[in-house]
N, C-alpha and C positions, 0 to 999 in steps of 0.2 A: 526624366530619363535616368538620372542618377538613382532616384528612389526605386525605379523598376529593376535596375541592375542589382541594387542592394537586396531587394526582395528575392531576386532569383538566386542569390548566393546562400540564402537561408536553407537549412535542411528541410525536406518536405514535412517532417514532423513538426518543426517550429512554425512553418507556414500554416499548417492545418490547425494548430492550436491558437494561432493568431493572438488575440488580446489576452489570452490566459498567461502568456509568457512575459516575465519582467526582463529576464536576460538569459543567455545560454552560452555554453562553451563546449568544446569537444576535446576529449583526452583519449587519444588512440582510438579504440573501438567503442568508446563510451560518449554518449551525448548527455550532458548535464543541463537540466532545465531548472531555473529558479522562477517559480510562479508568482503572479501578482496577488491573487487571493485564493488561498487553498488551505487545506488542513495539513499540508506538509510543506517543508521549507526547501526541499531539494528532491528532484526526481532524476535518477540515473538510469539511462537506457543503454544496456550493453547488447551489441549485435555479435553473437558468438557463432562462428561457422560450424556447420554440422560435419561430422566425421564421415562424409560421403564424397568420394573422388569426383571431381568435375562438377560438383553441385554449386549452384549460385544461391541456394537456400541457406538460411541461418535460423537461429532461435533467439528470441528475446529473453533477457533477464533484466527485469525492471525493478529498481529498488527505490522506494519512497521513504524519506526520513521525516517523521512528524514529532516534534518536541512537545513536551507536556508542561504547561504552566500550572504549577500546583496552586490551588486557591488556599485561602486562610482556613477554609473549612477542613482541609485534610489534616492540619496540625502536624504535618510530618515533613521533614526535609527530603530532598531527592535520595540522599543516602539511606534514609530510613524506609523510603517507599520502595526502592528497587527490590530488596529481598522479598517483599510481599508480592510484587508483580512477577518475579522471576519464574514462578511455577505456572504462570498463565502463558498460553501460546495457542495458536490455531493453525491447522493445516487444512486447506480446502482443495479437493480434487473434483473432477467432473466424471460422472458415471453415465453409462447408457450409450447405445449405438447411434440411434437417430436423434432422439430428443434427450440431449445430455443435461443432467441436473447436478447441482453442486452438492457435495458430501462434506460435512464439517466434522473435523476431529481435532485431536491434540497433536502437538509437534512430537512430544515424547509420550511413551506408553503410560508413564506414571504422572503425566501432567494433569492439571485441573481443567475440567471441561466447561467451566463457566463462561469463558470468552467465546468458545465455539458455539455454545447454546445461545449466547447473546446475539452474535452476528447472524446466526442461522435464521433468527426470527425477523430479520429486516427485509421487507419486500422490495425495497429499492435495490439493495445489493443482489438479491436473488435475480431480479430482472437483468441487471448489468452483467452478472456472471453467465447467465444462460445465453446472452447475446455474444459475449466475448469468447467464451469457452477456453479459458486458460488450461494449461497442463496441470499446474499446481500453484497454490498461493500459500505463503508462510507469513504469519504475523508473530513477531517476537519483540519483547521489550529489551532495551539495553540501557546502559548508564554511561554517559559521557559528560560528566559534570551536571547534567540534567537528565531527566527521564526521556528517552527517545523510543518511539515505536518504529521498528523497521518492518516494512511490508514489502515482500519480495514476490514478484509474479514471473512465472516462466511460461513461455508459449512458443511453439514451433511445430512444423517448419514455417518460416516466413520468407517471402521474397518481395522485392520492391514493388511488384504489381499489386500486392495486397495492401499497400500503405494508402488507404483511402482516408478522406477526411472523417468519415463516420467511424471507422475502426480506431483511428488515432484518438478521437475525442471520447469514444466509449472506453478505451483503455485508461485515459486520463481520469475520467469520472469514476471508474472502478477503483483506481488507486486512491483517489480523493475520498471516496465513500468509506473505504476500508480504514483509512487513517482517522476519519471522523468517528467511526464506530469504536475504534480502539481508545480514543480519547474519552468518548462518552462512557464506555465501560469502566475505564480507570477512575474517572471522577465519581461515577455512581458507586463503585466499590469502596473508594476511600471515604465518601460521605457516609455510607452505611457503617463502615468500621468506626468512624468518628462518633456516630450516634450511639452505637452499641457500647462504646467505651464510656460515654457520658451516662448512659443508663446504669452501667455497672457501678460508677462512682456514686450515683444518687441512691442506689438501693442499699 
């Protein structure tokens, strides 16, 4: 009986994610989730009201933070790595009326397109995005004593009747895949730079 009451007190999002959640907390309009096994350490789900009078709908702003453990192969400290990563970023939007498809671009007009091209080729991400249909997704590196990829997803309008187990888990898997790809891209790029530097030294 006590377990049933405890389960009922959990937010629907936490209930639907079930075993994926290690712990969670709520800060005002933000639900913070700490996963058990994921490519991010923290998932923040902000429920932001729409500027529409008497509307019960809101929009999601979901932010995942995935820290990067640099391998010995990179031969660079986080301080040395961030200036290299800073020019990379990705902005994903959905285009089309009926069958919407993801469009991959850079966050800034003068940004490097390599990350966008890398994630665009992933069939798993393509399937997840076509199902979820977010308004926009941003992928940006930042530095907080370590390299952290910030993945931000915005989707609206949302109402409580739309919070199904399938939608919640698809959103979670989308964020997890985006963080995984950001880390794969970073490790691959740093490994490539390291190999190029060794070839230069040997020649």
